[in-house]
C-alpha positions as CSV (number, residue, x, y, z in Angstrom):
1,D,0.0,0.0,0.0
2,N,1.2,3.5,-0.8
3,T,2.0,5.1,2.5
4,M,3.3,8.2,0.8
5,E,1.6,11.4,1.9
6,D,-1.6,12.0,-0.1
7,L,-1.2,14.6,-2.7
8,L,-4.3,16.4,-1.5
9,Q,-6.0,16.9,1.8
10,A,-9.7,17.5,2.5
11,G,-10.4,21.3,2.4
12,H,-7.6,22.0,-0.1
13,V,-8.8,24.1,-3.0
14,V,-7.3,23.5,-6.4
15,K,-7.0,26.4,-8.8
16,E,-9.3,28.5,-6.4
17,R,-12.2,26.5,-7.8
18,W,-12.3,22.8,-6.8
19,K,-12.6,22.1,-3.1
20,V,-11.4,18.6,-2.0
21,L,-13.9,16.7,0.1
22,K,-12.4,13.3,0.5
23,K,-10.2,10.6,-1.2
24,I,-12.3,8.0,-2.9
25,G,-9.7,5.9,-4.6
26,G,-6.1,5.2,-5.5
27,G,-6.0,4.5,-9.2
28,G,-3.3,2.5,-10.8
29,F,-1.0,5.5,-11.0
30,G,-2.5,8.2,-8.9
31,E,-5.3,9.2,-6.5
32,I,-8.9,10.1,-7.0
33,Y,-10.8,12.6,-4.8
34,E,-14.4,13.7,-4.6
35,G,-14.6,17.5,-4.7
36,Q,-17.0,20.4,-5.1
37,D,-16.9,22.9,-7.9
38,L,-17.1,26.2,-6.1
39,I,-18.5,27.9,-9.2
40,T,-21.2,25.5,-10.3
41,R,-21.6,23.9,-6.8
42,E,-21.7,20.4,-8.4
43,Q,-19.8,17.4,-7.0
44,V,-16.8,16.5,-9.2
45,A,-14.1,13.9,-9.4
46,L,-10.4,15.0,-9.2
47,K,-7.8,12.6,-10.6
48,V,-4.3,13.5,-9.4
49,E,-0.8,12.2,-10.2
50,S,2.5,13.2,-8.7
51,A,4.6,15.4,-10.9
52,R,7.6,13.3,-9.8
53,Q,6.1,10.0,-10.8
54,P,8.0,8.4,-13.7
55,K,4.9,6.9,-15.4
56,Q,2.8,9.8,-16.3
57,V,-0.6,8.7,-17.5
58,L,-2.9,11.6,-16.9
59,K,-1.8,13.3,-20.1
60,M,-3.3,10.4,-22.1
61,E,-6.4,10.4,-19.9
62,V,-7.0,14.1,-20.7
63,A,-6.3,13.6,-24.4
64,V,-8.8,10.7,-24.8
65,L,-11.4,12.2,-22.5
66,K,-11.4,15.4,-24.5
67,K,-11.7,13.5,-27.8
68,L,-14.7,11.6,-26.5
69,Q,-16.7,14.6,-25.2
70,G,-20.3,14.5,-26.2
71,K,-20.4,10.8,-26.6
72,E,-22.7,8.6,-24.6
73,H,-21.2,6.7,-21.7
74,I,-18.4,9.3,-21.3
75,C,-17.9,11.5,-18.2
76,R,-18.0,15.3,-18.8
77,F,-14.5,16.9,-18.8
78,I,-14.5,19.9,-16.5
79,G,-10.9,21.0,-16.3
80,C,-7.2,20.1,-16.0
81,G,-3.9,21.6,-15.0
82,R,-0.6,21.1,-13.4
83,N,1.7,22.6,-10.8
84,D,5.2,21.6,-9.5
85,R,3.7,19.0,-7.2
86,F,1.0,17.3,-9.3
87,N,-1.0,17.0,-12.5
88,Y,-4.8,16.8,-12.3
89,V,-8.0,16.4,-14.3
90,V,-11.5,17.4,-13.1
91,M,-14.5,15.5,-14.4
92,Q,-18.1,14.6,-13.7
93,L,-18.4,12.4,-10.6
94,Q,-20.1,9.0,-11.1
95,G,-21.6,6.5,-8.7
96,K,-20.6,2.9,-7.8
97,N,-18.6,0.8,-10.2
98,L,-19.7,-2.5,-11.6
99,A,-17.1,-4.5,-9.5
100,E,-18.7,-3.1,-6.3
101,L,-22.2,-3.6,-7.6
102,R,-21.5,-7.3,-8.5
103,R,-19.9,-8.0,-5.1
104,S,-22.9,-6.4,-3.3
105,Q,-25.2,-9.0,-4.9
106,A,-26.2,-12.0,-2.8
107,R,-24.7,-14.6,-5.3
108,G,-21.9,-12.3,-6.3
109,A,-23.4,-12.4,-9.7
110,F,-25.9,-10.5,-11.8
111,S,-29.1,-11.8,-13.4
112,L,-29.0,-12.4,-17.2
113,S,-31.3,-9.4,-17.7
114,T,-28.9,-7.0,-15.9
115,T,-25.9,-8.6,-17.6
116,L,-27.3,-8.2,-21.1
117,R,-28.3,-4.6,-20.6
118,I,-25.1,-3.4,-19.0
119,G,-23.1,-5.5,-21.5
120,L,-24.7,-3.7,-24.4
121,Q,-23.9,-0.3,-22.9
122,I,-20.3,-1.4,-22.4
123,L,-20.1,-2.6,-26.0
124,R,-21.4,0.7,-27.2
125,S,-18.8,2.6,-25.1
126,I,-16.0,0.4,-26.5
127,E,-17.2,1.1,-30.0
128,S,-17.1,4.8,-29.1
129,I,-13.5,4.9,-28.0
130,H,-12.5,2.8,-31.0
131,S,-14.3,5.2,-33.3
132,V,-12.0,8.1,-32.2
133,G,-8.9,5.9,-32.9
134,F,-8.1,4.6,-29.4
135,L,-8.0,1.3,-27.6
136,H,-8.9,1.3,-23.9
137,R,-6.7,-1.7,-23.0
138,D,-8.0,-2.0,-19.4
139,I,-11.6,-3.0,-19.8
140,K,-12.8,-4.4,-16.5
141,P,-15.7,-4.0,-14.1
142,S,-14.1,-1.4,-11.9
143,N,-13.6,0.8,-14.9
144,F,-17.3,1.2,-15.5
145,A,-19.7,3.0,-13.1
146,I,-23.3,4.0,-13.0
147,G,-24.3,7.7,-12.8
148,R,-25.0,9.1,-9.3
149,L,-27.9,11.4,-10.1
150,P,-31.5,10.4,-10.8
151,C,-31.1,11.6,-14.4
152,N,-28.2,9.3,-15.2
153,N,-28.1,6.5,-12.6
154,R,-29.2,3.8,-15.2
155,K,-26.4,4.8,-17.6
156,I,-23.0,3.1,-17.5
157,Y,-19.9,5.3,-17.8
158,M,-16.5,4.2,-19.1
159,L,-13.7,5.3,-16.8
160,D,-9.9,5.5,-16.8
161,F,-8.2,6.1,-20.1
162,G,-4.6,6.1,-18.6
163,L,-3.6,2.9,-20.5
164,A,-5.3,3.9,-23.8
165,R,-3.3,3.7,-27.0
166,Q,-3.9,5.3,-30.4
167,Y,-4.2,2.5,-32.9
168,T,-4.6,4.7,-35.9
169,T,-2.2,6.8,-37.9
170,G,-2.8,10.5,-38.8
171,T,-4.5,9.3,-42.0
172,G,-6.8,6.8,-40.2
173,E,-4.8,3.7,-41.1
174,V,-4.2,1.1,-38.5
175,R,-0.7,1.5,-37.0
176,C,2.0,-1.1,-37.6
177,P,2.1,-3.5,-34.7
178,R,5.2,-3.4,-32.5
179,A,7.1,-6.7,-32.2
180,A,6.9,-6.8,-28.4
181,A,4.5,-4.5,-26.7
182,G,4.7,-5.1,-22.9
183,F,1.7,-6.2,-20.8
184,R,-1.0,-3.7,-20.3
185,G,-4.2,-4.1,-18.4
186,T,-5.6,-6.4,-15.6
187,V,-4.6,-10.1,-15.6
188,R,-8.1,-11.5,-14.9
189,Y,-9.7,-9.8,-17.9
190,A,-6.7,-9.7,-20.3
191,S,-6.9,-11.4,-23.7
192,L,-4.5,-14.1,-24.6
193,N,-2.8,-11.6,-26.9
194,A,-2.1,-9.3,-24.0
195,H,-0.6,-12.2,-22.0
196,K,1.8,-12.9,-24.9
197,N,2.9,-9.2,-24.9
198,R,1.6,-8.8,-28.5
199,E,0.4,-5.5,-29.8
200,M,-3.3,-5.2,-28.8
201,G,-6.0,-4.5,-31.3
202,R,-9.7,-3.6,-31.1
203,Q,-10.6,-7.3,-30.6
204,D,-8.7,-7.4,-27.3
205,D,-11.0,-4.8,-25.7
206,L,-13.9,-7.1,-26.7
207,W,-12.2,-10.2,-25.2
208,S,-12.1,-8.3,-21.9
209,L,-15.8,-7.6,-22.3
210,F,-16.5,-11.3,-23.0
211,Y,-14.7,-12.3,-19.8
212,M,-16.7,-9.6,-17.9
213,L,-20.0,-11.0,-19.2
214,V,-19.0,-14.5,-18.1
215,E,-18.1,-13.2,-14.6
216,F,-21.2,-11.1,-14.3
217,V,-23.5,-14.0,-14.9
218,T,-21.6,-16.8,-13.2
219,G,-19.9,-14.8,-10.4
220,Q,-16.4,-16.1,-11.3
221,L,-13.8,-16.9,-14.0
222,P,-11.8,-20.2,-13.9
223,W,-8.6,-18.4,-13.3
224,R,-9.8,-16.1,-10.5
225,K,-7.7,-17.7,-7.8
226,I,-4.4,-17.8,-9.7
227,K,-2.1,-14.9,-8.9
228,D,0.7,-15.5,-11.4
229,K,0.1,-13.8,-14.8
230,E,2.0,-16.5,-16.7
231,Q,-0.2,-19.3,-15.2
232,V,-3.4,-17.4,-16.0
233,G,-2.1,-17.0,-19.6
234,L,-1.4,-20.8,-19.9
235,L,-4.9,-21.6,-18.5
236,K,-6.5,-19.2,-21.0
237,E,-4.6,-20.8,-23.8
238,K,-5.7,-24.4,-23.1
239,Y,-9.1,-23.7,-21.6
240,D,-12.1,-24.6,-23.9
241,H,-13.8,-21.2,-24.0
242,R,-17.1,-22.8,-25.1
243,L,-17.4,-24.0,-21.5
244,L,-17.7,-20.3,-20.5
245,L,-20.9,-20.0,-22.5
246,K,-22.9,-22.3,-20.2
247,H,-24.9,-19.6,-18.4
248,L,-25.1,-17.2,-21.3
249,P,-27.7,-17.3,-24.1
250,S,-26.7,-19.8,-26.9
251,D,-26.2,-16.9,-29.3
252,F,-23.1,-15.8,-27.4
253,K,-21.3,-18.6,-29.3
254,Y,-21.3,-16.1,-32.2
255,F,-19.8,-13.4,-30.0
256,L,-17.0,-15.9,-29.1
257,D,-16.6,-17.1,-32.7
258,H,-16.3,-13.5,-33.9
259,I,-13.7,-12.3,-31.5
260,Q,-11.7,-15.5,-32.1
261,S,-11.7,-14.8,-35.8
262,L,-10.2,-11.3,-35.6
263,N,-6.6,-10.3,-36.1
264,Y,-4.8,-7.2,-35.0
265,A,-5.8,-4.9,-37.9
266,D,-9.4,-6.2,-38.2
267,K,-12.4,-4.0,-37.4
268,P,-14.9,-5.9,-35.3
269,D,-18.5,-6.1,-36.5
270,Y,-20.0,-4.0,-33.8
271,A,-23.4,-3.9,-35.4
272,M,-23.6,-7.6,-35.5
273,L,-22.7,-7.8,-31.8
274,V,-25.2,-5.1,-30.9
275,T,-27.9,-7.1,-32.8
276,L,-26.9,-10.2,-30.9
277,F,-27.5,-8.5,-27.5
278,E,-30.8,-7.0,-28.7
279,R,-32.0,-10.4,-30.0
280,C,-31.2,-12.1,-26.8
281,M,-33.0,-9.4,-24.8
282,K,-36.1,-9.5,-27.0
283,R,-36.3,-13.3,-26.7
284,R,-36.2,-13.1,-23.0
285,G,-38.6,-10.2,-22.7
286,V,-36.0,-8.0,-21.1
287,K,-37.2,-4.4,-21.1
288,E,-34.9,-1.3,-20.8
289,T,-37.1,-0.1,-18.0
290,D,-36.8,-3.2,-15.8
291,P,-35.0,-2.6,-12.6
292,F,-31.3,-3.5,-12.5
293,D,-30.3,-6.0,-9.8
294,W,-28.8,-3.3,-7.5
295,E,-32.1,-1.3,-7.8
296,K,-34.1,-4.3,-6.5
297,T,-32.1,-4.6,-3.3
298,E,-32.6,-0.9,-2.6
299,E,-36.4,-0.8,-3.2
300,N,-37.1,-2.2,0.2
301,N,-35.9,1.0,1.8
302,A,-36.8,3.4,-1.1
303,D,-40.3,4.8,-1.4
304,H,-42.4,3.0,-3.9
305,A,-44.0,6.0,-5.5
306,G,-41.9,5.7,-8.7
């Protein structure tokens, strides 16, 4: 655990505008605080990284966040800056992330209805970031959160672009892959390509989504207890992935087939995948307005006039 002094303390005001309320997380390379915008009075998230830290990722975060502004499933960018101690970005504050929400379920899993609906939103957010020429490269449940206001608390937001990489050239071609790329991401949800330190492509973000869907609906992945990255990679290589489809609709065989067929430079058929989700939802009578699993547990203490 990082016992270093926190970069910000409660009560500190950044740029005479954003007042720090409390620390809400330590991201991979920095710290996250909840704050208040003294001009608009809204609650905000402040992401901060030490100016002395060798691995600067906030610059990428800001670049991608700015590029994605106005797209659905993306937090509003509010401001950024730097001083001699730290770099920071200020953005719209969201609610709980999907890792917390899954763990708060009795079975540690989501219903198929909830899984299909959030899966479709995540798929659309992945298509969005790809459409502006970037890969996310760290697709996992804790990097997606629900909104925290009544107007957006059924929408899923994509977080954390610190590991993103531009996969297109200036002219929109796909960049040449590097021979050895170095591992990026989170072991549990990483594609086999990532384990092999190969250059990641658009399909690798979809592999991570696939593993998330399996975990959402079953509560676990076969390699969840293995700590060693190499061992997880070996298991993913030899594991018959069709076994992971057991609790998903049979159509998800086509999701798996599709991502298995893609190479580095290939563009995924997002429309086909969207249609697959919609077909499965229609077949099961899943409605967009149905309560999500985490809304059900709360309705006991919420008032029913809704």
